[in-house]
N, CA, C and O of each residue as an XYZ file, in Angstrom:
256
protein
N       0.840     -1.161      0.000
C       0.000      0.000      0.000
C       0.890      1.230      0.000
O       1.907      1.286      0.691
N       0.486      2.210     -0.789
C       1.288      3.424     -0.923
C       0.389      4.645     -1.038
O      -0.758      4.555     -1.476
N       0.929      5.777     -0.640
C       0.208      7.039     -0.812
C       0.439      7.524     -2.241
O       1.582      7.531     -2.699
N      -0.607      7.929     -2.958
C      -0.418      8.383     -4.335
C       0.467      9.627     -4.431
O       1.084      9.860     -5.471
N       0.540     10.432     -3.363
C       1.392     11.614     -3.362
C       2.876     11.250     -3.335
O       3.723     12.076     -3.672
N       3.188     10.033     -2.940
C       4.571      9.573     -2.865
C       4.958      8.991     -4.227
O       5.093      7.779     -4.392
N       5.130      9.889     -5.192
C       5.373      9.485     -6.576
C       6.571      8.574     -6.754
O       6.518      7.640     -7.555
N       7.655      8.823     -6.026
C       8.853      7.998     -6.173
C       8.572      6.552     -5.789
O       9.006      5.628     -6.478
N       7.853      6.353     -4.702
C       7.526      4.994     -4.261
C       6.585      4.310     -5.242
O       6.782      3.144     -5.586
N       5.565      5.029     -5.693
C       4.606      4.454     -6.645
C       5.327      4.064     -7.932
O       5.106      2.969     -8.448
N       6.182      4.937     -8.459
C       6.927      4.620     -9.690
C       7.858      3.429     -9.483
O       7.986      2.579    -10.363
N       8.507      3.366     -8.323
C       9.392      2.239     -8.031
C       8.619      0.934     -8.108
O       9.044     -0.002     -8.786
N       7.481      0.863     -7.416
C       6.679     -0.358     -7.442
C       6.162     -0.659     -8.847
O       6.140     -1.820     -9.255
N       5.748      0.365     -9.594
C       5.286      0.141    -10.964
C       6.417     -0.402    -11.829
O       6.197     -1.309    -12.632
N       7.612      0.135    -11.679
C       8.762     -0.343    -12.451
C       9.143     -1.773    -12.087
O       9.757     -2.477    -12.888
N       8.784     -2.201    -10.888
C       9.046     -3.581    -10.464
C       7.935     -4.534    -10.905
O       8.022     -5.741    -10.676
N       6.882     -3.988    -11.543
C       5.802     -4.824    -12.051
C       4.535     -4.817    -11.218
O       3.601     -5.561    -11.518
N       4.479     -3.999    -10.182
C       3.269     -3.912     -9.362
C       2.194     -3.138    -10.114
O       2.496     -2.240    -10.900
N       0.942     -3.493     -9.866
C      -0.199     -2.807    -10.462
C      -1.100     -2.280     -9.355
O      -1.237     -2.900     -8.300
N      -1.711     -1.131     -9.610
C      -2.678     -0.570     -8.671
C      -4.007     -1.271     -8.881
O      -4.520     -1.311     -9.999
N      -4.574     -1.827     -7.805
C      -5.835     -2.566     -7.941
C      -6.971     -1.949     -7.140
O      -8.104     -2.426     -7.212
N      -6.689     -0.894     -6.377
C      -7.756     -0.273     -5.601
C      -7.221      0.787     -4.664
O      -6.052      1.171     -4.719
N      -8.103      1.245     -3.812
C      -7.757      2.261     -2.813
C      -8.132      1.751     -1.430
O      -8.970      0.861     -1.288
N      -7.501      2.327     -0.412
C      -7.764      1.921      0.969
C      -7.708      3.129      1.878
O      -7.216      4.190      1.494
N      -8.217      2.959      3.091
C      -8.127      4.007      4.104
C      -6.897      3.745      4.969
O      -6.351      2.642      4.959
N      -6.470      4.743      5.703
C      -5.350      4.561      6.629
C      -5.714      3.531      7.691
O      -4.876      2.714      8.075
N      -6.950      3.561      8.167
C      -7.395      2.569      9.149
C      -7.299      1.152      8.599
O      -6.816      0.252      9.286
N      -7.754      0.948      7.364
C      -7.678     -0.381      6.739
C      -6.229     -0.819      6.563
O      -5.898     -1.984      6.781
N      -5.371      0.111      6.171
C      -3.963     -0.223      5.962
C      -3.292     -0.654      7.259
O      -2.551     -1.637      7.281
N      -3.547      0.075      8.333
C      -2.943     -0.281      9.619
C      -3.414     -1.649     10.092
O      -2.615     -2.442     10.590
N      -4.699     -1.931      9.941
C      -5.233     -3.238     10.347
C      -4.621     -4.342      9.479
O      -4.196     -5.372     10.003
N      -4.572     -4.139      8.160
C      -4.039     -5.154      7.243
C      -2.572     -5.457      7.515
O      -2.125     -6.587      7.318
N      -1.823     -4.459      7.965
C      -0.400     -4.653      8.249
C      -0.138     -5.128      9.673
O       1.017     -5.273     10.075
N      -1.196     -5.368     10.437
C      -1.035     -5.827     11.810
C      -0.631     -4.724     12.773
O      -0.111     -5.000     13.854
N      -0.866     -3.479     12.387
C      -0.476     -2.338     13.214
C      -1.676     -1.568     13.739
O      -1.632     -0.339     13.806
N      -2.729     -2.248     14.106
C      -3.951     -1.571     14.548
C      -3.821     -0.966     15.944
O      -4.629     -0.115     16.315
N      -2.829     -1.380     16.721
C      -2.713     -0.898     18.107
C      -2.597      0.624     18.238
O      -3.062      1.151     19.249
N      -2.004      1.380     17.280
C      -1.965      2.835     17.483
C      -3.253      3.566     17.078
O      -3.358      4.779     17.261
N      -4.228      2.836     16.533
C      -5.480      3.483     16.130
C      -6.240      3.985     17.352
O      -6.399      3.247     18.324
N      -6.712      5.232     17.315
C      -7.533      5.712     18.430
C      -8.875      4.990     18.445
O      -9.330      4.503     17.411
N      -9.499      4.920     19.594
C     -10.769      4.193     19.697
C     -11.854      4.805     18.830
O     -12.759      4.098     18.387
N     -11.780      6.101     18.580
C     -12.799      6.760     17.754
C     -12.322      6.999     16.318
O     -12.790      7.925     15.656
N     -11.393      6.167     15.835
C     -10.821      6.405     14.508
C     -11.863      6.410     13.397
O     -11.679      7.096     12.392
N     -12.947      5.666     13.551
C     -13.975      5.605     12.504
C     -14.668      6.949     12.297
O     -15.302      7.164     11.264
N     -14.556      7.843     13.258
C     -15.182      9.166     13.141
C     -14.214     10.223     12.609
O     -14.589     11.385     12.453
N     -12.971      9.826     12.330
C     -11.964     10.788     11.877
C     -11.635     10.558     10.405
O     -11.253      9.456     10.014
N     -11.782     11.593      9.602
C     -11.553     11.452      8.158
C     -10.119     11.036      7.838
O      -9.881     10.421      6.799
N      -9.177     11.354      8.691
C      -7.781     10.939      8.480
C      -7.681      9.420      8.317
O      -6.850      8.923      7.556
N      -8.524      8.700      9.028
C      -8.480      7.240      9.013
C      -9.527      6.609      8.099
O      -9.486      5.399      7.876
N     -10.459      7.387      7.566
C     -11.574      6.801      6.812
C     -11.663      7.253      5.359
O     -12.564      6.821      4.640
N     -10.755      8.111      4.911
C     -10.753      8.561      3.525
C      -9.958      7.571      2.679
O      -8.834      7.213      3.029
N     -10.540      7.131      1.569
C      -9.862      6.181      0.675
C      -8.850      6.932     -0.187
O      -9.134      7.283     -1.333
N      -7.671      7.173      0.376
C      -6.676      7.938     -0.364
C      -5.384      7.175     -0.622
O      -4.484      7.711     -1.268
N      -5.266      5.967     -0.148
C      -4.059      5.182     -0.385
C      -4.259      4.195     -1.511
O      -5.385      3.786     -1.792
N      -3.174      3.809     -2.156
C      -3.238      2.858     -3.260
C      -2.911      1.448     -2.780
O      -1.972      1.245     -2.011
N      -3.688      0.489     -3.240
C      -3.384     -0.920     -3.004
C      -2.671     -1.404     -4.256
O      -3.217     -1.342     -5.358
N      -1.454     -1.884     -4.078
C      -0.668     -2.346     -5.220
C      -0.335     -3.815     -5.020
O      -0.059     -4.259     -3.905
N      -0.365     -4.559     -6.116
C      -0.110     -5.993     -6.023
C       0.843     -6.434     -7.122
O       0.955     -5.798     -8.170
N       1.513     -7.517     -6.859
C       2.412     -8.131     -7.840
C       1.952     -9.572     -8.000
O       1.941    -10.339     -7.038
N       1.581     -9.928     -9.196
C       1.077    -11.283     -9.445
C       2.199    -12.168     -9.980
O       2.934    -11.795    -10.894
N       2.304    -13.339     -9.385
C       3.295    -14.321     -9.807
C       2.542    -15.530    -10.321
O       1.717    -16.100     -9.608
N       2.822    -15.928    -11.564
C       2.151    -17.117    -12.095
C       3.080    -18.317    -12.002
O       4.292    -18.221    -12.198
N       2.476    -19.422    -11.701
C       3.232    -20.678    -11.623
C       3.158    -21.377    -12.961
O       2.142    -21.331    -13.655
N       4.206    -21.997    -13.293
C       4.243    -22.718    -14.573
C       3.909    -24.156    -14.389
O       3.892    -24.914    -15.358
């Protein structure tokens, strides 16, 4: 997951073959990465944690 404003990181992942497949919130990203402990208890009411502004990037590997 990357912030779209971080152009260098996004380009790096794209050059490595990653594709953007969607967007996520900061709250979703922290939970997905196992880092939910710093989330405030009222995070669902804060736009910082609920705005879909991050990119979900994936790299697909096919087996032969």
